[in-house]
C-alpha positions as a Markdown table, in Angstrom:
| # | Residue | x | y | z |
|---|---|---|---|---|
| 1 | Met | 6.7 | -29.6 | 10.4 |
| 2 | Ser | 5.9 | -31.8 | 7.5 |
| 3 | Ala | 3.5 | -30.2 | 5.4 |
| 4 | Asn | 1.0 | -32.0 | 3.1 |
| 5 | Met | 2.6 | -30.6 | -0.1 |
| 6 | Ser | -0.1 | -32.3 | -2.2 |
| 7 | Ser | -3.2 | -30.3 | -0.5 |
| 8 | Asp | -5.7 | -29.1 | -2.9 |
| 9 | Ile | -7.0 | -26.6 | -0.1 |
| 10 | Cys | -7.4 | -23.1 | -1.0 |
| 11 | Tyr | -7.4 | -20.5 | 1.8 |
| 12 | Arg | -9.7 | -17.5 | 1.5 |
| 13 | Tyr | -9.2 | -14.4 | 4.1 |
| 14 | Asp | -10.4 | -10.9 | 4.6 |
| 15 | Gly | -7.3 | -9.3 | 3.1 |
| 16 | Ser | -6.0 | -8.0 | 6.5 |
| 17 | Leu | -2.5 | -8.6 | 8.4 |
| 18 | Asp | -4.4 | -10.5 | 11.1 |
| 19 | Gly | -6.3 | -12.5 | 8.4 |
| 20 | Leu | -2.9 | -13.3 | 6.8 |
| 21 | Leu | -1.5 | -14.5 | 10.0 |
| 22 | Cys | -4.4 | -16.5 | 10.8 |
| 23 | Cys | -3.8 | -18.4 | 7.3 |
| 24 | Ile | -0.2 | -19.0 | 8.7 |
| 25 | Phe | -1.6 | -20.6 | 11.9 |
| 26 | Glu | -4.0 | -22.7 | 10.0 |
| 27 | Ala | -1.3 | -24.1 | 7.7 |
| 28 | Tyr | 0.8 | -25.0 | 10.9 |
| 29 | Glu | -2.1 | -26.3 | 12.7 |
| 30 | Arg | -3.3 | -28.5 | 10.0 |
| 31 | Lys | 0.1 | -29.3 | 8.5 |
| 32 | Glu | -0.8 | -28.5 | 5.0 |
| 33 | Glu | 0.4 | -26.4 | 2.2 |
| 34 | Pro | -2.5 | -24.5 | 0.7 |
| 35 | Leu | -2.7 | -24.5 | -3.1 |
| 36 | Phe | -3.6 | -20.8 | -3.2 |
| 37 | Ile | -4.2 | -18.1 | -0.4 |
| 38 | Val | -6.4 | -15.4 | -1.7 |
| 39 | Ala | -7.8 | -12.1 | -0.2 |
| 40 | Gly | -11.5 | -12.3 | -0.7 |
| 41 | Asp | -12.5 | -12.7 | -4.3 |
| 42 | Ala | -9.2 | -11.1 | -5.5 |
| 43 | Val | -8.4 | -14.0 | -8.2 |
| 44 | Gln | -10.4 | -16.6 | -9.6 |
| 45 | Leu | -9.7 | -19.9 | -7.9 |
| 46 | Ala | -8.7 | -23.1 | -9.8 |
| 47 | Leu | -11.5 | -25.3 | -11.0 |
| 48 | Asn | -12.7 | -27.9 | -8.3 |
| 49 | Ala | -10.6 | -26.1 | -5.8 |
| 50 | Asn | -11.5 | -26.9 | -2.1 |
| 51 | Val | -12.0 | -23.5 | -0.6 |
| 52 | Arg | -11.7 | -22.9 | 3.2 |
| 53 | Asp | -12.5 | -19.4 | 4.5 |
| 54 | Ile | -10.1 | -18.5 | 7.3 |
| 55 | Ala | -11.7 | -16.3 | 10.1 |
| 56 | Thr | -9.6 | -13.4 | 11.5 |
| 57 | Asp | -9.1 | -14.5 | 15.1 |
| 58 | Pro | -7.0 | -11.8 | 16.9 |
| 59 | Glu | -5.7 | -14.2 | 19.5 |
| 60 | Arg | -4.6 | -16.8 | 16.7 |
| 61 | Ala | -3.0 | -13.7 | 14.7 |
| 62 | Ser | -1.2 | -12.6 | 18.0 |
| 63 | Arg | 0.3 | -16.2 | 18.5 |
| 64 | Val | 1.9 | -15.9 | 15.1 |
| 65 | Gln | 3.1 | -12.5 | 15.6 |
| 66 | Lys | 4.7 | -13.4 | 18.9 |
| 67 | Gly | 6.2 | -16.6 | 17.1 |
| 68 | Ile | 7.7 | -14.5 | 14.2 |
| 69 | Leu | 9.0 | -11.9 | 16.6 |
| 70 | Ala | 10.7 | -14.7 | 19.0 |
| 71 | Arg | 12.0 | -17.1 | 16.4 |
| 72 | Ile | 13.0 | -14.8 | 13.3 |
| 73 | Gly | 13.0 | -11.3 | 14.6 |
| 74 | Pro | 11.3 | -8.0 | 14.4 |
| 75 | Glu | 12.9 | -7.3 | 11.0 |
| 76 | Ala | 11.2 | -10.4 | 9.8 |
| 77 | Phe | 7.7 | -9.3 | 11.2 |
| 78 | Ser | 8.2 | -5.9 | 9.4 |
| 79 | Cys | 8.7 | -7.6 | 6.1 |
| 80 | Val | 5.6 | -9.6 | 6.8 |
| 81 | Gln | 3.5 | -6.3 | 7.5 |
| 82 | Gln | 4.8 | -4.7 | 4.5 |
| 83 | Ala | 4.0 | -7.7 | 2.5 |
| 84 | Ala | 0.6 | -7.7 | 3.6 |
| 85 | Leu | 0.1 | -4.4 | 1.8 |
| 86 | Ser | 1.0 | -5.9 | -1.7 |
| 87 | Ala | -1.6 | -6.2 | -4.2 |
| 88 | Asp | 0.2 | -9.1 | -5.8 |
| 89 | Pro | -2.2 | -12.2 | -5.8 |
| 90 | Gln | 1.0 | -14.4 | -4.7 |
| 91 | Ala | 1.7 | -12.0 | -1.7 |
| 92 | Ala | 0.1 | -14.4 | 0.8 |
| 93 | Gln | 1.6 | -17.4 | -0.5 |
| 94 | Val | 5.1 | -15.9 | -0.6 |
| 95 | Thr | 4.7 | -14.7 | 3.1 |
| 96 | Leu | 3.8 | -18.3 | 4.2 |
| 97 | Ala | 7.0 | -19.5 | 2.4 |
| 98 | Tyr | 9.1 | -16.8 | 3.9 |
| 99 | Val | 7.9 | -17.6 | 7.7 |
| 100 | Arg | 8.2 | -21.3 | 7.1 |
| 101 | Leu | 11.9 | -20.7 | 6.2 |
| 102 | Gly | 12.2 | -18.1 | 8.9 |
| 103 | Phe | 11.0 | -20.7 | 11.5 |
| 104 | Ala | 13.6 | -23.2 | 10.2 |
| 105 | Val | 16.6 | -21.1 | 10.1 |
| 106 | Gly | 15.9 | -18.2 | 12.4 |
| 107 | Pro | 17.4 | -14.9 | 12.2 |
| 108 | Arg | 19.7 | -16.1 | 9.8 |
| 109 | Ile | 17.1 | -15.9 | 7.0 |
| 110 | Asp | 18.4 | -12.4 | 6.1 |
| 111 | Gln | 21.5 | -14.1 | 4.9 |
| 112 | Arg | 19.6 | -16.5 | 2.3 |
| 113 | Leu | 19.2 | -13.9 | -0.3 |
| 114 | Ala | 19.4 | -16.5 | -3.1 |
| 115 | Asp | 16.7 | -18.6 | -1.5 |
| 116 | Pro | 13.5 | -18.3 | -3.5 |
| 117 | Ala | 11.4 | -17.6 | -0.6 |
| 118 | Val | 13.6 | -14.8 | 0.5 |
| 119 | Tyr | 14.1 | -13.4 | -3.0 |
| 120 | Thr | 10.3 | -13.3 | -3.9 |
| 121 | Met | 9.7 | -11.7 | -0.5 |
| 122 | Asn | 12.4 | -8.9 | -1.1 |
| 123 | Lys | 10.8 | -8.4 | -4.5 |
| 124 | Leu | 7.4 | -7.7 | -3.1 |
| 125 | Leu | 8.9 | -5.2 | -0.4 |
| 126 | Arg | 10.7 | -3.4 | -3.2 |
| 127 | Gln | 7.4 | -3.0 | -5.3 |
| 128 | Val | 5.5 | -1.8 | -2.2 |
| 129 | Gly | 8.2 | 0.4 | -1.0 |
| 130 | Trp | 8.8 | 1.8 | -4.5 |
| 131 | Glu | 5.1 | 2.9 | -4.8 |
| 132 | Ala | 5.0 | 4.4 | -1.3 |
| 133 | Gln | 8.0 | 6.5 | -2.0 |
| 134 | Arg | 6.9 | 7.7 | -5.4 |
| 135 | Tyr | 3.6 | 8.9 | -3.6 |
| 136 | Ile | 5.5 | 10.7 | -0.8 |
| 137 | Gln | 7.3 | 12.5 | -3.7 |
| 138 | Phe | 4.4 | 13.3 | -6.0 |
| 139 | Leu | 1.3 | 13.7 | -3.8 |
| 140 | Arg | -0.1 | 17.1 | -4.6 |
| 141 | Phe | -2.3 | 18.9 | -1.9 |
| 142 | Ala | -5.1 | 21.5 | -2.5 |
| 143 | Glu | -6.4 | 23.8 | 0.1 |
| 144 | Leu | -10.2 | 23.6 | 0.8 |
| 145 | Glu | -12.5 | 26.0 | 2.5 |
| 146 | Gly | -12.1 | 25.7 | 6.3 |
| 147 | Gly | -8.3 | 25.3 | 6.1 |
| 148 | Val | -8.1 | 21.4 | 5.4 |
| 149 | Tyr | -5.7 | 20.2 | 2.7 |
| 150 | Phe | -6.6 | 17.5 | 0.4 |
| 151 | Ala | -4.6 | 15.1 | -1.8 |
| 152 | Glu | -5.9 | 12.0 | -3.8 |
| 153 | Met | -4.0 | 8.8 | -5.2 |
| 154 | Glu | -4.8 | 5.6 | -6.8 |
| 155 | Pro | -2.1 | 3.2 | -5.7 |
| 156 | Glu | -1.8 | -0.3 | -6.9 |
| 157 | His | -0.9 | -1.4 | -3.5 |
| 158 | Asp | -2.3 | -0.6 | 0.2 |
| 159 | Val | 0.4 | 1.9 | 0.8 |
| 160 | Leu | -1.9 | 4.8 | 2.4 |
| 161 | Val | -0.8 | 3.4 | 5.8 |
| 162 | Val | 2.8 | 4.0 | 4.9 |
| 163 | Val | 2.2 | 7.5 | 3.3 |
| 164 | Met | 0.2 | 8.8 | 6.3 |
| 165 | Pro | 3.0 | 9.0 | 9.2 |
| 166 | His | 5.2 | 10.8 | 6.9 |
| 167 | Phe | 2.9 | 13.5 | 6.2 |
| 168 | Ala | 1.6 | 13.7 | 9.6 |
| 169 | Asp | 5.2 | 14.3 | 10.6 |
| 170 | Arg | 5.6 | 16.8 | 7.8 |
| 171 | Phe | 2.3 | 18.7 | 8.3 |
| 172 | Gly | 2.2 | 18.8 | 12.2 |
| 173 | Gln | -0.5 | 21.5 | 13.0 |
| 174 | Gln | -2.2 | 21.2 | 9.6 |
| 175 | Pro | -5.2 | 19.0 | 9.1 |
| 176 | Phe | -5.2 | 17.0 | 5.9 |
| 177 | Ile | -6.9 | 14.1 | 4.1 |
| 178 | Ile | -5.5 | 11.7 | 1.6 |
| 179 | His | -8.0 | 9.8 | -0.5 |
| 180 | Asp | -7.1 | 6.3 | -1.8 |
| 181 | Arg | -9.5 | 6.1 | -4.6 |
| 182 | Thr | -8.5 | 2.5 | -5.3 |
| 183 | Arg | -9.6 | 1.1 | -2.0 |
| 184 | Arg | -12.1 | 4.0 | -1.3 |
| 185 | Leu | -10.4 | 4.9 | 2.0 |
| 186 | Ala | -9.2 | 8.2 | 3.5 |
| 187 | Gly | -6.5 | 9.0 | 5.9 |
| 188 | Val | -7.4 | 11.8 | 7.9 |
| 189 | Trp | -5.1 | 13.9 | 10.1 |
| 190 | Asp | -6.5 | 15.9 | 12.8 |
| 191 | Met | -3.3 | 17.3 | 14.2 |
| 192 | Arg | -3.4 | 14.8 | 16.9 |
| 193 | Glu | -3.4 | 11.5 | 15.2 |
| 194 | Trp | -4.2 | 10.0 | 11.8 |
| 195 | Thr | -7.1 | 7.6 | 11.2 |
| 196 | Leu | -8.4 | 5.6 | 8.4 |
| 197 | Val | -12.1 | 6.1 | 7.3 |
| 198 | Ser | -14.4 | 4.9 | 4.7 |
| 199 | Ser | -14.7 | 7.5 | 1.8 |
| 200 | Glu | -17.8 | 6.0 | 0.4 |
| 201 | Thr | -19.8 | 9.0 | 1.7 |
| 202 | Met | -17.0 | 11.5 | 1.7 |
| 203 | Arg | -18.2 | 15.0 | 0.7 |
| 204 | Leu | -15.6 | 17.7 | 0.7 |
| 205 | Pro | -15.8 | 21.5 | 0.8 |
| 206 | Pro | -14.9 | 23.5 | -2.3 |
| 207 | Pro | -11.4 | 24.6 | -2.7 |
| 208 | Thr | -10.3 | 28.2 | -1.6 |
| 209 | Ala | -10.3 | 31.3 | -3.8 |
| 210 | Asp | -6.7 | 31.3 | -4.0 |
| 211 | Glu | -6.1 | 27.6 | -4.7 |
| 212 | Ala | -6.2 | 28.1 | -8.6 |
| 213 | Arg | -3.9 | 30.9 | -8.5 |
| 214 | Tyr | -1.4 | 29.0 | -6.5 |
| 215 | Gln | -1.6 | 26.0 | -9.0 |
| 216 | Ala | -1.2 | 28.2 | -11.9 |
| 217 | Leu | 1.8 | 29.8 | -10.3 |
| 218 | Trp | 3.4 | 26.5 | -9.5 |
| 219 | Arg | 2.9 | 25.4 | -13.3 |
| 220 | Met | 4.4 | 28.6 | -14.4 |
| 221 | Phe | 7.4 | 27.9 | -12.3 |
| 222 | Tyr | 7.7 | 24.4 | -13.5 |
| 223 | Lys | 7.7 | 25.6 | -17.1 |
| 224 | Ser | 10.2 | 28.5 | -16.6 |
| 225 | Ile | 12.9 | 26.2 | -15.1 |
| 226 | Ala | 12.7 | 23.9 | -17.8 |
| 227 | Ile | 15.5 | 24.0 | -20.3 |
| 228 | Lys | 13.9 | 23.5 | -23.6 |
| 229 | Gln | 16.9 | 22.1 | -25.4 |
| 230 | Arg | 17.4 | 19.5 | -22.7 |
| 231 | Val | 13.8 | 18.2 | -22.6 |
| 232 | Asn | 14.0 | 14.4 | -22.5 |
| 233 | Pro | 10.6 | 12.7 | -22.3 |
| 234 | Asn | 11.9 | 9.4 | -21.7 |
| 235 | Leu | 14.0 | 10.3 | -18.7 |
| 236 | Arg | 11.1 | 12.1 | -17.3 |
| 237 | Arg | 8.9 | 9.1 | -17.5 |
| 238 | Gln | 11.5 | 7.3 | -15.8 |
| 239 | His | 11.8 | 9.6 | -12.9 |
| 240 | Met | 8.1 | 10.6 | -12.9 |
| 241 | Pro | 6.0 | 7.5 | -14.3 |
| 242 | Lys | 2.9 | 8.5 | -16.0 |
| 243 | Lys | 0.5 | 6.5 | -13.6 |
| 244 | Phe | 1.2 | 9.3 | -11.0 |
| 245 | Trp | 0.6 | 12.4 | -13.6 |
| 246 | Arg | -3.1 | 12.4 | -13.3 |
| 247 | Tyr | -3.0 | 14.3 | -10.0 |
| 248 | Ile | 0.2 | 16.1 | -10.3 |
| 249 | Thr | -0.5 | 20.0 | -10.5 |
| 250 | Glu | 2.4 | 20.6 | -13.0 |
| 251 | Met | 1.4 | 17.9 | -15.4 |
| 252 | Gln | -1.9 | 19.4 | -16.0 |
| 253 | Pro | -2.9 | 21.7 | -18.7 |
| 254 | Glu | -3.3 | 25.4 | -17.9 |
| 255 | Leu | -6.6 | 25.9 | -16.0 |
| 256 | Pro | -6.3 | 29.0 | -14.2 |
| 257 | Asp | -9.9 | 29.1 | -13.0 |
| 258 | Lys | -10.2 | 25.4 | -12.1 |
| 259 | Pro | -8.0 | 24.0 | -9.6 |
| 260 | Leu | -6.9 | 20.4 | -9.6 |
| 261 | Leu | -9.1 | 18.6 | -7.4 |
| 262 | Pro | -10.5 | 14.8 | -7.4 |
| 263 | Val | -11.9 | 13.8 | -10.7 |
| 264 | Ser | -14.7 | 12.2 | -8.7 |
| 265 | Arg | -15.8 | 12.1 | -5.0 |
| 266 | Ser | -18.3 | 9.3 | -5.4 |
């Protein structure tokens, strides 16, 4: 396909994976290279940009998915899925470039590490994967009345869908909720399956009577195992970045009668 590289068209889609796949379908069908691909109003478009809203069509999305799986491979589609979780404003553009290259070279794309399309895609994937892994490490749950456990996070990328399967597998027969404050979404595990729901009207029960005591004991343990002479704040920030501290129990001041729970549930 010879794309129109001088196109001043900007695609705008709903931010979903299917919406992104529909943008790829549009670019191929019209043989054009969009100047920008943005999710909703995520970024300010260039002046005089010709904006085209791309409708999310499951049939078109499925055709692109099948094409990627057949011509590039399942690993490539997995990369596309993870890139769709990125908050980087260039993520959709990077994904289109990656798919174009994949359609040209096939499964050998994973050998093209120096190619800009592959390099930038791998950079996106590292960012999303790094943040997801950190939340798996640093999420702290509080026990609420009724036996539900609750954790909260404010991720830059849309990693809730990556984090939920890990904790569903770990918790098993224990119901829990993980709240993504950034996107006002809650991942809910009911001991059978996990689902994503809007948290706009979420109301939580209070913490159990023992929760404050457990958190105080955990902070005490954290302090007791520290070696004062070997405290290294720079190293701690390297392994436990400050962006995660807000909801980490052991990083909070002593509050024996006030368990760590969401700052706001509105």
